C-alpha positions as CSV (number, residue, x, y, z in Angstrom):
1,X,10.5,-29.1,-28.4
2,X,9.9,-29.5,-31.7
3,X,13.1,-30.8,-33.3
4,X,13.4,-28.5,-36.5
5,X,14.1,-25.4,-34.4
6,X,17.0,-27.2,-32.3
7,X,20.4,-26.8,-32.9
8,X,21.6,-30.4,-32.0
9,X,20.1,-33.8,-30.6
10,X,19.4,-32.6,-27.1
11,X,16.5,-30.8,-27.8
12,X,17.5,-27.4,-26.4
13,X,16.2,-24.2,-28.5
14,X,18.8,-22.0,-30.5
15,X,18.8,-18.2,-30.2
16,X,19.4,-17.6,-33.8
17,X,16.4,-19.6,-34.7
18,X,13.1,-18.2,-33.5
19,X,10.3,-20.3,-33.5
20,X,7.7,-18.4,-35.8
21,X,4.9,-20.7,-35.7
22,X,3.9,-19.4,-32.1
23,X,2.3,-15.8,-31.9
24,X,4.8,-13.4,-29.3
25,X,1.5,-12.1,-28.1
26,X,-1.9,-12.5,-28.3
27,X,-3.2,-10.6,-31.3
28,X,-6.8,-11.0,-30.2
29,X,-6.8,-8.6,-27.3
30,X,-5.3,-5.3,-27.5
31,X,-3.6,-3.5,-24.6
32,X,-3.4,-0.1,-23.5
33,X,-1.6,2.0,-21.4
34,X,-3.6,0.3,-18.2
35,X,-3.9,-3.0,-18.1
36,X,-7.8,-2.5,-17.0
37,X,-9.1,-1.8,-20.3
38,X,-8.9,-5.1,-22.4
39,X,-11.2,-5.2,-25.1
40,X,-11.3,-7.8,-28.2
41,X,-9.8,-6.0,-31.6
42,X,-12.9,-5.4,-33.9
43,X,-15.3,-5.4,-30.8
44,X,-17.5,-2.6,-31.0
45,X,-16.9,0.3,-28.7
46,X,-18.3,-0.2,-25.4
47,X,-19.4,3.6,-25.3
48,X,-21.0,5.6,-27.8
49,X,-19.3,8.8,-29.1
50,X,-21.6,11.1,-27.1
51,X,-21.6,9.0,-24.3
52,X,-17.4,9.0,-24.5
53,X,-17.7,13.1,-25.3
54,X,-19.9,13.4,-22.5
55,X,-17.8,11.7,-20.0
56,X,-14.9,13.0,-21.0
57,X,-16.3,16.8,-20.3
58,X,-17.7,15.4,-16.7
59,X,-13.6,14.5,-15.8
60,X,-12.8,17.9,-17.1
61,X,-15.0,19.2,-14.3
62,X,-13.8,16.9,-11.9
63,X,-10.2,18.0,-12.4
64,X,-11.4,21.6,-12.4
65,X,-13.1,21.6,-9.2
66,X,-10.2,19.4,-7.5
67,X,-8.1,22.2,-8.2
68,X,-10.1,24.8,-7.6
69,X,-10.6,23.0,-4.0
70,X,-7.0,24.6,-3.1
71,X,-8.6,28.0,-3.3
72,X,-11.7,27.0,-0.9
73,X,-9.7,25.5,1.7
74,X,-10.5,21.9,0.4
75,X,-14.1,22.5,1.2
76,X,-15.1,21.6,-2.6
77,X,-12.9,18.3,-2.5
78,X,-16.8,16.5,-1.5
79,X,-18.5,17.5,-4.8
80,X,-15.8,16.0,-7.2
81,X,-15.5,12.9,-5.2
82,X,-19.5,12.3,-5.1
83,X,-19.4,13.5,-8.8
84,X,-17.0,10.0,-9.8
85,X,-18.7,7.6,-7.4
86,X,-22.0,8.7,-9.4
87,X,-20.6,8.2,-12.8
88,X,-17.8,5.6,-11.9
89,X,-20.2,2.5,-13.3
90,X,-20.8,4.3,-16.6
91,X,-17.3,4.1,-17.4
92,X,-16.8,0.6,-17.0
93,X,-14.5,-1.1,-19.4
94,X,-13.4,1.8,-21.0
95,X,-10.2,4.0,-21.2
96,X,-12.1,6.4,-19.0
97,X,-12.7,4.5,-16.2
98,X,-8.9,4.8,-15.7
99,X,-9.7,8.6,-14.6
100,X,-12.4,7.9,-12.2
101,X,-10.3,5.7,-10.4
102,X,-7.5,7.8,-10.2
103,X,-9.3,10.4,-9.2
104,X,-10.8,8.5,-6.5
105,X,-7.6,7.0,-5.4
106,X,-6.2,10.5,-5.1
107,X,-8.8,11.9,-2.9
108,X,-8.6,9.3,-0.3
109,X,-5.1,9.2,-0.4
110,X,-4.2,12.6,-0.1
111,X,-7.2,13.1,3.0
112,X,-5.3,10.2,4.7
113,X,-2.1,11.6,4.4
114,X,-3.3,15.1,5.0
115,X,-4.9,14.1,8.2
116,X,-1.8,12.1,9.4
117,X,-0.1,15.4,9.1
118,X,-2.2,17.4,11.1
119,X,-2.5,14.9,13.8
120,X,1.5,14.6,13.8
121,X,1.8,18.3,14.0
122,X,-1.4,18.8,16.7
123,X,0.4,16.0,18.6
124,X,3.6,18.3,18.2
125,X,2.7,21.4,19.1
126,X,0.9,20.3,22.5
127,X,-2.4,18.6,21.2
128,X,-1.5,15.9,24.2
129,X,-0.5,18.1,27.1
130,X,3.3,18.3,25.8
131,X,4.5,20.4,22.9
132,X,6.3,23.6,22.3
133,X,5.3,25.3,24.9
134,X,6.7,23.0,27.8
135,X,9.5,23.6,30.3
136,X,11.8,20.9,29.3
137,X,14.2,21.5,26.5
138,X,14.6,18.5,25.1
139,X,10.4,17.4,25.3
140,X,10.3,20.9,23.3
141,X,12.7,20.3,21.1
142,X,11.4,16.7,20.3
143,X,7.7,18.4,19.9
144,X,8.9,20.9,17.5
145,X,11.2,18.2,15.4
146,X,7.0,16.5,15.9
147,X,5.6,19.6,14.3
148,X,8.2,19.8,11.8
149,X,7.7,15.9,10.7
150,X,3.8,16.8,10.3
151,X,4.1,19.8,8.9
152,X,6.2,17.8,5.7
153,X,3.6,15.2,5.9
154,X,0.6,17.8,5.0
155,X,2.9,19.7,2.5
156,X,3.6,16.6,0.8
157,X,0.0,15.6,0.6
158,X,-1.0,18.8,-0.9
159,X,2.3,18.6,-3.6
160,X,1.3,15.0,-4.5
161,X,-2.4,15.6,-4.5
162,X,-1.5,18.7,-7.2
163,X,0.8,16.5,-9.3
164,X,-1.7,13.9,-9.3
165,X,-4.4,16.2,-10.6
166,X,-2.3,17.7,-13.3
167,X,-0.9,14.1,-14.4
168,X,-4.4,12.8,-15.1
169,X,-5.9,15.8,-16.5
170,X,-2.8,16.0,-19.4
171,X,-3.7,12.3,-20.3
172,X,-7.4,13.2,-20.0
173,X,-6.6,16.0,-22.7
174,X,-4.7,13.8,-24.9
175,X,-7.7,10.9,-24.5
176,X,-5.6,8.3,-23.1
177,X,-5.4,6.2,-19.9
178,X,-4.1,7.4,-16.8
């Protein structure tokens, strides 16, 4: 410890005398909203302006297709996920990479949650030979509860998917990482 920054001979630092010889943060790296994007200050942009605008339009289209997929019973989900995987490499190292990753994660987590909710609901409805149409009232009550839980999980996956589309699209419109 530097003796000029201590209040006594014990070498303990004081709180009222900060060490101004050492920077608080590393000024050679600029951190954005996401820690995925690290670019040295003064370094040239990885993408040209035209390439960046092209990828921004591309992401707007994929967000739109995700939103429209709700009106096609989810059949349009495959188009934006393929588009995201096709262009993801072009955005590496930029703030746009966070949008590609955000959309890909949204897709896969929504699919997993949705399928889990459907499976639980089908089991509750009698997909395994027991269900709400059983003779025993206890079995019917349990399978009804299981169907409700499956429906809640499925509904949550839809709401969560919509939330992530809206949040990502707003961030893209503001030209910031997600």
